C-alpha positions in Angstrom: 60.7 55.3 78.7 58.0 54.4 79.9 54.6 54.2 79.2 51.0 55.7 81.2 48.8 53.7 83.2 45.7 54.4 83.7 42.9 53.7 86.3 39.6 54.0 85.6 37.8 53.8 88.6 39.6 56.5 90.7 41.2 58.3 88.0 44.7 57.6 89.2 47.8 57.9 86.2 51.0 56.5 87.0 53.6 55.7 85.0 55.3 52.6 84.9 58.9 51.3 83.5 59.3 48.5 80.9 60.0 45.1 82.6 57.3 46.6 86.1 54.0 44.8 86.7 51.0 47.3 86.8 51.2 47.0 90.3 54.4 47.2 91.3 54.6 50.1 90.1 51.4 51.5 91.0 53.2 51.6 94.7 56.5 51.8 94.1 54.8 55.4 93.2 53.2 55.3 96.3 49.8 55.5 94.5 46.5 53.5 94.7 44.0 52.2 93.4 44.5 48.4 92.4 44.5 45.8 95.5 47.3 44.9 97.2 48.4 41.0 97.8 50.4 38.6 97.3 52.5 39.7 94.4 52.5 36.0 93.1 49.8 36.0 90.7 48.0 33.5 93.4 45.6 35.1 95.4 43.6 37.1 92.8 43.1 40.1 94.8 44.3 42.8 92.1 42.4 41.1 89.5 41.6 44.0 86.9 40.3 44.2 83.2 42.1 46.4 80.4 40.0 48.4 79.1 42.8 49.4 76.7 46.2 49.2 75.7 48.1 45.4 75.5 50.5 43.7 77.9 52.3 40.6 78.3 51.2 38.5 80.9 53.4 36.2 83.5 51.7 32.8 84.9 48.5 33.5 87.1 46.2 31.2 89.1 43.8 29.4 87.1 41.3 29.9 90.2 40.7 33.8 89.8 41.4 34.4 85.9 40.6 31.3 83.5 41.3 31.1 80.1 38.3 32.9 79.0 39.0 36.2 82.1 42.1 36.6 80.2 40.6 36.5 76.6 38.6 39.5 77.5 41.3 41.1 79.6 41.0 40.1 83.1 44.1 39.6 84.6 45.9 40.0 87.5 47.8 43.3 88.2 50.8 41.9 89.5 51.6 39.8 86.5 50.7 42.4 84.0 53.6 44.2 82.1 52.4 47.5 79.9 54.0 47.5 76.4 51.7 50.8 75.8 49.2 53.5 77.7 46.8 50.9 79.8 43.3 52.3 81.5 42.2 49.7 83.6 39.1 49.4 85.8 39.7 47.2 89.3 37.4 44.6 89.5 39.6 42.4 93.0 39.4 39.4 95.2 35.4 40.3 96.2 34.7 40.6 92.3 36.2 38.0 90.8 33.4 36.4 88.5 32.8 39.7 87.2 34.3 38.5 83.9 32.7 35.3 83.7 29.4 36.7 84.7 29.8 39.5 81.8 30.0 37.2 79.2 26.8 34.9 80.2 24.7 38.2 80.5 
């Protein structure tokens, strides 16, 4: 049984099967909302903030996701695997420091 993913920015909703990343499920279903880049955790294009729900994480570039970002739920959708229903906001490559800036404010 899959989990439901909600992209707050666009209102898009889709299902994700166990073991599938947030990004891969979106692309498999032909949905849009999360920018797609290298799919390997290195480019930072698919950076999102998990607003609610739980995910497990794969290896990601620390150039785009610091330990502090990760602790606040900011991570790369290509390396985030939901274990419950998830709601997220898209940060993307152009806003890669959003989580750090918010923490300083």
